[in-house]
C-alpha positions in Angstrom: -1.9 -6.9 19.0 -1.5 -3.3 18.2 0.3 -0.2 19.6 -0.6 3.5 19.7 1.9 6.1 18.5 2.4 7.6 22.0 3.1 4.1 23.4 5.5 3.3 20.6 7.5 6.6 21.1 7.7 6.2 24.8 8.9 2.6 24.4 11.3 3.4 21.6 13.8 5.3 23.8 13.5 3.0 26.8 13.6 -0.4 25.1 16.9 -0.9 23.2 15.5 -4.0 21.5 12.6 -2.0 20.0 14.9 0.8 18.9 17.2 -1.6 17.1 14.5 -3.6 15.4 12.7 -0.4 14.4 15.9 0.9 12.8 16.4 -2.4 10.9 12.8 -2.6 9.6 12.9 1.1 8.6 16.0 0.3 6.6 14.2 -2.5 4.8 11.2 -0.3 4.0 13.5 2.5 2.8 15.4 0.0 0.5 12.0 -1.1 -0.8 11.6 2.4 -2.0 14.8 2.1 -3.9 14.0 -1.3 -5.5 10.2 -1.9 -5.7 8.4 1.4 -5.6 10.1 2.9 -8.7 8.5 0.1 -10.8 5.1 1.7 -10.2 6.2 5.0 -11.9 8.8 3.7 -14.3 6.7 3.9 -17.5 5.3 7.3 -16.6 8.8 8.7 -16.5 10.1 6.7 -19.5 7.3 7.9 -21.8 7.7 11.5 -20.4 4.1 11.7 -19.2 5.4 13.0 -15.9 8.7 14.3 -14.7 10.6 12.2 -12.1 9.7 14.7 -9.4 6.0 14.8 -10.1 6.0 11.0 -10.4 7.6 10.6 -7.0 5.0 13.0 -5.4 2.3 11.0 -7.1 3.8 7.8 -5.8 3.9 9.2 -2.2 0.2 10.1 -2.2 -1.0 6.9 -3.8 1.3 4.6 -1.8 -0.3 5.9 1.4 -3.8 5.6 0.0 -3.1 2.0 -1.1 -1.8 1.1 2.3 -4.7 2.7 4.1 -7.5 1.6 1.8 -6.5 -2.0 1.3 -5.6 -2.5 5.0 -9.2 -1.4 5.9 -10.7 -3.7 3.3 -8.5 -6.8 3.5 -5.3 -7.1 5.6 -4.8 -10.8 4.6 -1.4 -10.0 2.9 -0.1 -8.5 6.2 -1.4 -11.4 8.2 0.3 -13.9 5.8 3.7 -12.3 6.2 3.2 -12.0 9.9 2.7 -15.7 10.3 4.7 -17.1 7.4 7.5 -18.3 9.7 7.7 -19.4 13.3 10.8 -18.2 15.2 9.9 -20.2 18.3 8.6 -19.4 21.8 11.8 -17.6 23.0 11.1 -14.0 22.2 14.7 -12.9 22.7 16.1 -15.6 20.3 13.3 -14.8 17.9 14.1 -11.2 17.9 17.8 -12.1 17.1 16.6 -14.2 14.2 14.4 -11.4 12.9 17.2 -8.9 13.1 19.5 -11.2 11.2 16.9 -11.7 8.5 16.4 -7.9 8.1 20.2 -7.4 7.8 20.3 -10.1 5.1 17.4 -8.5 3.2 19.0 -5.0 3.2 22.3 -6.4 2.1 20.8 -8.3 -0.8 18.6 -5.4 -2.0 21.4 -2.8 -1.9 23.8 -5.1 -3.8 21.1 -5.5 -6.5 20.4 -1.8 -6.6 24.0 -0.9 -7.1 23.8 -2.8 -10.4 20.4 -1.4 -11.3 18.7 -4.8 -11.2 15.1 -4.6 -10.1 15.0 -7.6 -7.7 11.9 -8.3 -5.7 12.0 -6.9 -2.2 8.9 -9.0 -1.4 10.7 -12.2 -2.4 13.8 -11.1 -0.5 11.7 -10.5 2.6 10.1 -13.9 2.5 13.4 -15.7 1.7 15.3 -13.9 4.5 12.6 -14.6 7.1 12.5 -18.2 6.0 16.3 -18.7 6.2 16.4 -17.2 9.6 13.5 -19.3 10.8 15.2 -22.5 9.6 18.4 -21.5 11.4 16.7 -20.7 14.7 14.5 -23.8 14.7 17.2 -26.1 13.3 15.1 -27.3 10.5 12.0 -26.6 8.3 9.7 -26.7 11.4 10.1 -22.9 11.3 8.3 -22.6 8.0 4.5 -22.3 7.8 3.8 -24.4 4.7 0.2 -23.2 4.4 1.2 -19.6 4.1 4.2 -20.3 1.9 1.9 -22.0 -0.6 0.3 -18.6 -1.1 3.7 -17.2 -2.1 4.1 -19.8 -4.8 0.6 -19.2 -6.1 1.4 -15.5 -6.2 4.6 -16.1 -8.3 2.7 -18.2 -10.9 -0.3 -15.9 -11.0 1.7 -12.6 -11.2 3.8 -14.0 -14.1 1.0 -15.4 -16.2 -1.6 -12.7 -15.4 0.9 -9.8 -15.7 2.3 -10.9 -19.1 -1.2 -12.0 -20.4 -2.9 -8.7 -19.3 -0.1 -6.6 -20.8 -0.3 -8.5 -24.1 -4.1 -8.5 -24.2 -4.7 -4.9 -23.2 -2.2 -3.7 -25.8 -3.9 -5.8 -28.5 -7.3 -4.4 -27.6 -6.1 -0.8 -27.7 -4.4 -1.3 -31.1 -7.6 -2.9 -32.5 -9.9 -0.2 -31.1 -7.7 2.7 -32.3 -6.6 1.1 -35.5 -8.2 3.7 -37.8 -7.8 6.7 -35.5 -5.0 9.3 -36.0 -2.4 8.5 -33.4 -1.8 12.2 -32.7 -5.4 12.5 -31.6 -5.1 9.6 -29.1 -1.8 10.7 -27.5 -3.3 13.2 -25.1 -5.9 10.6 -24.0 -3.3 7.9 -23.4 -1.1 10.3 -21.5 -3.9 10.9 -19.1 -4.7 7.2 -19.0 -1.1 6.4 -18.2 -1.0 8.9 -15.3 -4.1 7.2 -13.9 -2.4 3.8 -14.5 0.8 5.0 -12.8 -1.2 6.2 -9.8 -3.1 2.9 -9.7 0.3 1.0 -9.7 1.5 3.2 -6.8 -1.8 2.6 -5.0 -1.5 -1.2 -5.5 2.2 -1.2 -4.5 1.2 0.4 -1.2 -1.6 -2.2 -0.9 0.7 -5.1 -1.4 4.2 -4.1 -0.1 3.0 -1.7 2.5 1.1 -4.6 4.2 4.0 -6.9 4.0 6.3 -4.6 5.9 3.8 -3.5 8.4 3.2 -7.1 9.2 6.9 -7.5 9.9 7.0 -4.3 11.8 4.3 -5.4 14.2 6.0 -8.8 14.6 9.2 -6.9 15.6 7.3 -4.8 18.1 5.7 -7.9 19.7 9.0 -9.7 20.0 10.8 -6.6 21.4 8.1 -6.5 24.1 8.7 -10.2 25.0 5.7 -11.6 23.2 6.0 -14.4 20.7 2.5 -15.7 20.8 0.4 -12.9 19.2 -1.6 -14.4 16.3 -3.6 -11.4 15.3 -3.0 -7.7 15.1 -4.5 -4.4 14.2 -2.5 -2.0 12.0 -2.6 1.6 13.4 -2.9 4.6 11.1 0.4 6.1 12.2 2.2 3.0 11.0 0.5 3.2 7.5 1.7 6.8 7.2 5.3 6.0 8.4 5.6 3.1 6.0 4.4 5.2 3.0 6.7 8.1 3.8 9.8 5.8 4.1 9.0 4.1 0.7 8.7 7.5 -0.9 12.0 8.7 0.6 13.7 5.6 -0.8 12.3 6.2 -4.2 13.4 9.9 -4.2 17.0 8.9 -3.1 17.8 6.0 -5.4 14.9 5.0 -7.6 16.1 6.3 -10.9 18.4 3.3 -11.6 15.4 1.0 -11.4 13.2 3.3 -13.4 15.8 3.3 -16.2 16.1 -0.5 -16.3 12.4 -1.2 -16.2 11.0 1.7 -18.2 13.8 2.3 -20.7 16.2 -0.7 -21.2 13.8 -3.6 -21.3 11.7 -2.3 -24.2 10.9 1.0 -25.9 7.4 2.0 -25.0 5.0 4.4 -26.7 2.5 6.3 -24.5 -0.4 3.9 -25.2 1.9 0.9 -24.4 3.0 2.5 -21.1 -0.7 2.9 -20.3 -1.4 -0.7 -21.1 1.5 -1.9 -18.9 0.3 0.2 -16.0 -3.3 -1.0 -16.3 -2.1 -4.6 -16.6 0.2 -4.4 -13.6 -2.3 -2.6 -11.4 -5.1 -5.1 -12.4 -2.8 -8.1 -11.5 -1.9 -6.6 -8.1 -5.6 -5.9 -7.4 -6.6 -9.5 -8.1 -3.7 -10.8 -5.9 -4.5 -8.4 -3.0 -8.2 -9.2 -3.0 -7.4 -12.9 -2.7 -4.7 -12.2 -0.1 -1.8 -13.5 -2.2 1.6 -11.8 -1.4 3.0 -11.0 -4.9 6.0 -8.9 -6.1 5.3 -5.5 -7.5 8.6 -5.8 -9.5 7.6 -9.2 -10.8 4.2 -8.1 -11.8 5.1 -4.8 -13.5 8.1 -6.2 -15.4 6.1 -9.2 -16.8 3.3 -6.8 -17.8 5.9 -4.7 -19.7 7.2 -7.9 -21.3 3.7 -8.7 -22.5 3.3 -5.3 -23.9 6.6 -5.4 -25.8 5.9 -8.9 -27.1 2.4 -8.0 -28.4 3.9 -6.7 -31.6 6.9 -9.0 -31.9 9.1 -10.8 -29.5 12.2 -9.0 -30.7 10.8 -5.7 -29.3 11.8 -7.0 -25.9 15.4 -6.7 -24.8 15.7 -10.3 -23.7 19.3 -9.8 -22.4 17.9 -7.4 -19.7 15.0 -9.8 -19.1 17.5 -12.7 -18.6 19.4 -10.7 -16.0 16.2 -9.9 -14.1 14.9 -13.5 -14.2 18.2 -14.8 -13.0 18.0 -12.3 -10.1 14.5 -13.4 -9.3 15.4 -17.1 -9.3 18.5 -16.4 -7.2 16.7 -14.3 -4.6 15.0 -17.2 -2.8 18.1 -19.4 -2.2 20.5 -16.4 -2.1 18.7 -14.2 0.4 17.5 -17.3 2.3 21.1 -18.4 2.7 22.1 -14.9 3.8 19.3 -15.0 6.4 20.4 -18.4 7.6 24.1 -17.5 7.9 23.4 -14.1 9.5 21.2 -15.8 12.1 23.9 -18.3 13.0 26.4 -15.5 13.4 24.0 -13.3 15.4 23.2 -16.3 17.7 26.9 -16.6 18.4 27.4 -12.9 19.1 24.3 -12.2 21.1 
């Protein structure tokens, strides 16, 4: 299924269900800009390669390019999220469950943002949808195990590959530049880090943009009474809309996350920031090519941990890391439970 912009606008103000689900999904995408998108530009800001304003503009451009390019090449991530749960054949009940899941996701993400904890919006999305599907189906029949396995693979791969690439790239840079005056390399690595930050923003769009567009199109289908669409085509207007919302979210509230990821976890020099960006972008690229839905937050922060640990483990503020890991672990059961309870409540109300 797909929908043109003119058809969408005409339906938006005549179909209350579509209006409500669009508002909720837009809220989730906006919150993603608060929580996930800032990770892409955190190191550029913390090492002063770019000002926050310039970084946000760069993120806006490359988020869209990532959404557009990767969707044309490989939309498997979007398809995975679209089909990861089954809300049943009753489109009205399914729409109620999806709405409850989105409310749970926004609630979870905003709570974490208030404390400056960079939780994974991707994991919250998957957990919230899964909790709602279990509630509406009365059991785990609502979970598509084959697609959920990809999520588990993504968690393992992003952790190992992000940390390993961050550690390895830093060691390579230090070995190659060992006998070179650091003042001569600073300009080069500033440029490299800007490219790395742009690459991270590009891959954030490629990963997270696809996830939310998949949910958006699922909501459109359900609002139009269809619960059986198994394939879809992502329109250009939706790519642009998703990218703009992410950027707006980053400009409104992204600095808290930038401060935690780029400044509190470990002190980065310019070349280390470049290494972290290259590692994070590389890990996201591998995951996107293989259609694995991974967390931008998870990937970037593990890459920064690897960079910090490349010199010595004490370089990393493990207290901050502990808080983030706890939040990651808690996201699946916590947001899943919120989705489950919200769905039960919504079913009683509506």
